[in-house]
C-alpha positions in Angstrom: -0.4 -18.2 24.7 0.6 -14.6 24.6 0.0 -12.6 21.3 2.8 -10.5 20.0 1.8 -7.0 19.3 3.3 -4.9 16.5 5.2 -1.8 17.1 2.6 1.1 17.1 4.8 3.2 14.9 5.2 0.4 12.4 1.4 -0.3 12.4 0.7 3.4 11.9 3.1 3.5 8.9 1.5 0.4 7.4 -2.0 2.0 7.9 -0.7 5.2 6.1 0.6 3.2 3.2 -2.6 1.2 3.0 -4.6 4.5 3.0 -2.6 5.8 0.0 -3.1 2.5 -1.8 -6.9 2.7 -1.2 -7.0 6.4 -2.1 -5.2 5.8 -5.4 -7.8 3.2 -6.4 -10.5 5.9 -6.7 -11.1 8.3 -9.7 -14.1 10.1 -8.1 -15.2 11.3 -4.7 -18.1 13.0 -3.1 -16.7 16.3 -1.9 -18.6 17.6 1.2 -18.2 21.2 2.2 -20.3 23.6 4.4 -21.8 26.8 3.5 -22.8 29.9 5.5 -25.6 28.1 7.3 -23.1 25.3 8.1 -25.3 22.8 6.2 -23.2 20.1 4.5 -23.3 20.1 0.7 -22.0 17.1 -1.2 -21.2 16.8 -4.9 -19.4 14.3 -7.1 -15.9 15.4 -8.2 -13.2 13.8 -10.4 -10.0 13.3 -8.5 -7.3 15.1 -10.6 -4.4 13.8 -8.6 -3.5 12.4 -5.2 0.0 13.0 -3.7 2.1 10.6 -1.7 1.0 12.3 1.6 -2.7 11.8 0.8 -3.3 15.4 -0.5 -6.2 15.3 -3.0 -6.5 17.7 -5.9 -9.7 18.6 -7.7 -10.3 21.1 -10.6 -13.3 23.4 -10.4 -14.6 26.8 -11.5 -13.8 29.9 -9.5 -17.5 30.8 -9.6 -18.8 27.6 -8.1 -20.7 27.2 -4.8 -18.0 24.9 -3.4 -15.4 27.6 -3.8 -17.5 30.1 -1.8 -18.2 27.4 0.8 -14.5 26.5 1.2 -13.6 30.2 1.5 -15.9 30.3 4.6 -15.3 26.9 6.1 -12.1 25.1 5.2 -13.0 21.8 7.0 -14.0 19.5 4.2 -14.7 15.8 3.7 -14.2 13.5 0.7 -16.0 10.1 0.6 -15.3 7.3 -1.8 -16.8 3.9 -2.4 -16.5 1.0 -4.7 -17.9 -2.5 -4.5 -15.1 -3.6 -2.1 -13.4 -0.5 -0.8 -14.6 2.5 1.2 -12.7 5.6 2.3 -13.4 8.9 4.1 -10.8 11.7 4.2 -11.3 14.7 6.5 -9.1 17.8 6.2 -8.5 21.4 5.3 -9.4 22.5 1.8 -7.8 25.5 0.1 -8.4 27.1 -3.2 -5.2 27.2 -5.3 -4.7 29.2 -8.5 -1.6 27.5 -9.9 -1.6 27.6 -13.7 1.3 25.2 -14.1 -0.4 22.6 -12.0 -3.7 23.1 -13.8 -1.9 22.5 -17.1 -0.3 19.4 -15.6 -3.6 18.0 -14.3 -5.7 18.9 -17.4 -7.5 16.1 -19.2 -9.4 16.6 -22.4 -12.8 15.4 -21.0 -12.7 18.5 -18.7 -13.5 20.6 -21.7 -17.2 19.8 -21.0 -16.9 22.3 -18.0 -14.1 24.6 -19.2 -12.9 26.4 -22.3 -9.6 24.5 -22.3 -6.8 24.4 -19.8 -6.1 28.1 -20.2 -9.7 29.0 -19.1 -9.1 31.7 -16.4 -12.1 30.4 -14.4 -10.3 27.1 -13.5 -8.9 26.8 -10.0 -7.7 23.9 -7.9 -9.1 22.5 -4.6 -6.3 21.1 -2.5 -7.7 18.8 0.3 -4.9 18.4 2.9 -6.0 15.4 5.0 -5.9 15.5 8.8 -7.3 12.0 9.2 -8.8 9.2 7.1 -10.6 5.9 7.6 -10.7 3.0 5.2 -12.3 -0.3 4.8 -10.7 -2.7 2.2 -12.5 -5.9 1.4 -10.7 -6.5 -1.9 -8.8 -9.7 -2.7 -7.2 -11.5 0.3 -8.4 -8.8 2.7 -12.0 -9.6 1.7 -11.4 -13.4 2.2 -10.1 -12.7 5.7 -13.1 -10.4 6.5 -15.5 -13.1 5.2 -13.8 -15.7 7.5 -14.1 -13.3 10.5 -17.8 -12.9 9.7 -18.3 -16.6 9.3 -16.6 -17.3 12.6 -18.8 -14.6 14.3 -21.9 -16.2 12.8 -21.0 -19.7 14.0 -19.9 -18.6 17.5 -22.6 -16.0 18.0 -20.0 -13.3 18.8 -19.5 -10.0 17.0 -16.7 -10.0 14.4 -13.5 -8.8 16.1 -10.6 -7.1 14.3 -7.1 -7.3 15.5 -6.1 -3.6 16.0 -2.6 -4.4 14.5 -4.3 -5.8 11.3 -4.5 -2.7 9.1 -5.1 -4.6 5.9 -8.9 -4.3 6.1 -9.6 -1.3 8.3 -7.8 1.5 10.0 -8.3 5.1 11.2 -5.2 7.1 10.1 -4.0 10.3 11.7 -2.1 12.4 9.2 
């Protein structure tokens, strides 16, 4: 029996929507940038906001190492993980000094690092994604993944994923 394949455009749109859903489930990311020696440097960052196109916003200090690294090498990676979801986002980072957006994104716990939302040292990192990859094992997606693994275990085959099934895993070109 022939298997019906989904429209590739429709599948890509579903994968993009799923990417946004997975992204918005995270409050923190490991932000990875590269310095002058091109060695990767990772650090945990609170996600201030994520836009509907997958752009991720972080607040940081102008005088931080990551700002100097991004000024030299804009290619940046953000990696997120929970007990059932995983996400990597690769893209171009820019330093943005937008006081209105800083005020909008300000949260009082940030006072630990800054002298309030008017601190002149605060800048934004805008990570504009080029591509992302997610794995979602939450809820029904996790049940389907467990069934695929169980079938693979019983049959001795590797677990196979239908490329049209973007509920549990996809690579997304943005």
